[in-house]
C-alpha positions, 0 to 999 in steps of 0.5 A: 500500500502506498503511504499518504501524507498531508502537505497543505492546510487551508482552514476558514474558521470562526477563529481565524482564516489560514493556518497561522491565525487558526492555530494561534487562536486555538492556542489562545483558547479564543472563542469564535462564538457570538450573536448571529449577524447573518440574519436577525435571530431575535425570534429564535431560541438559539441566537448565537453561532460561530460565524466566519469573520472578515471573509470577503469572497472577492479576495479569492474569487472574481466578483461575478463568479462569487455572486453565482456561488453559495457561501459554502462553495465560496468557503470551499474554493477559498480553503482550497486556494489556501491549501494549494498555496500552503502546499507550494505544489506546482499545479502545471506540473501535475498529472491532473487526471490523477488529482481528485477533489473530495469534500464533505458538506452536510447541507450544501447551499441551504442559504440559497435554498431558503432565499429562492424559496421565499422568492417563489412564495412571494413573487412566483416561479419566474423570479427564481434565479436560473443559478438556484440549482447550481448554487444549492447542490452540495457537489458544487464545492468540489465542482468549482475547485476542479474547474479552477485548477483543471483537476480531472480525477475523481470529484464528489461530495460526501454527505453524512451529516456531521461526519461528512468532512472526516469521511471525505478525508478517509475516502481520499486517503484510500484513493491515494493509498490504493493507487487511483490518485496521487493528490487529493484536495479534501476536507469539508465546507458548510455555511448553514447559519441561516434562519431555517437551519437554526430554527430546525436544530432549535426545534430539536433542542439540539442548540445551546440557548446560553444567548447572554454569554455566547463565548461561554456557551460551548462547553464540551464535557462540562456538566452544565453543557446545554447543546451545540453551537452552529458554525460555518467555514471550511477545512481543506487539506492536500493529501499526497502520495509520499514519493510524489511529495518527496520528489518535489521537496514538499513540507510534510505535516504528518502521515495519514495511516488509518480510517474507520467508518461505521453505522450505529443502525440505532436512531436518526439523531440519538447515538447508540447508548452502548457507543458500539458504532463509535467504538468500532469506528475507532477500532477499525481505524487503529487496525487499518493503520496497524496502530496499537491503542497505547500509541495514541497520544491525542484525540480531537473529540467530536465533543459537541457540548450535547449531553448524549454525545459527550457522555457516549463518546467518552464511553467509546474511548474507554471501551477501545483504549481501556486503561490507556484512556486516562493517559490520552490528551483529549480536546474538543476544539468545537468549544472555540469554533462551534460545530461546523457540521459537514466541515467539522471533520476538516478543521478538526483534522487540521487541528490534529495535524498541527498538534503533531507538528507543534507538539501542543494539545489545543484546549477544551475551553469553558470547562468548569464543572466536572461530570462523573460521566465524562471523567477523562483528560479533556485538556481543560482551558489551557493548551499543554505541551506534549509530543504527539506520535499519533493523533486521532480525530472523531466525527459522529453524525446524525443517522448514526454515521461514524468516522475516525481518522488517524494521523501519525508523526512523519518519519522516513 
């Protein structure tokens, strides 16, 4: 099997755009959660979100083209441009038939759908934009990236709710490992801070209503957690076959070694109370990478700040790692970014790779009150120095979709 490495990072997040800004904010424990500005949230139960600040699509995309893209596609293209630039890859020298683009998105262009539906209801069908469909459909993130760079390998979107980004990275890993591609642009993109999405998640009682103190609202593994905070952005990575990367002298952030994907087969939104699916996803990833469970130093947890997720992800970790579970540094970077849904796996993979690169564990902020059902080391409130040989990133999605990726410190 061919080895696969990470050579480029392109985060667009509520706490910073670009790897330097993103990592600095993670190390500072800075919250990107604030009152929603994308629309007036006054009548919503949850009025807070992790919005991307200071994002101007015209910094990346021609104005006319940007207007014909939903915000999730704008994020995808911008993230891909940052990742390609970071990788220092020579686009013209690539065999473009062997470059793929695989992204995750949980909902695609929901903002466009909502706006165009309002036009339909208020003004009639003739007022619906001819760009409505190509702006809305979830495959357009990868579509725009392929057209930007003339990449002609496999290109598609994976939609598995909150596991979408992680599944996209895992499937990209396999495309390179098994010889279909030499390079894949991968990760996830989402822009679902819209009235209907916030209303829908609120109706499920999934979102935090700690509206008066948004920066403290997301508190994974804390006893007083009351729901997740919706976020937006993109996390794009360049995966590359090792020899391909070495030949061009690429900087290697880390190696992808394991991927696991399972289904709970239990409930459309609630996790399996035995955490069997999540535990099996981790086990499969460990087996795939031939990694002994005692070698894992860091887990970037799904850690949504909901009662059941945090409790049951903790159970899954204990089932797999046994006595070693208490020795692993765990954190939920969602405590700072909010939950980017289909893009969560992308930005959290980047955080995991940077933890390896910098030998530092990002914190879980807002951790104040111990919960006896969540009794592991969640790196409370401050980063810690630690050499990271293997980092594991979990994503657990509605529908019972589970995904796990394992990154390894690169050595020859």
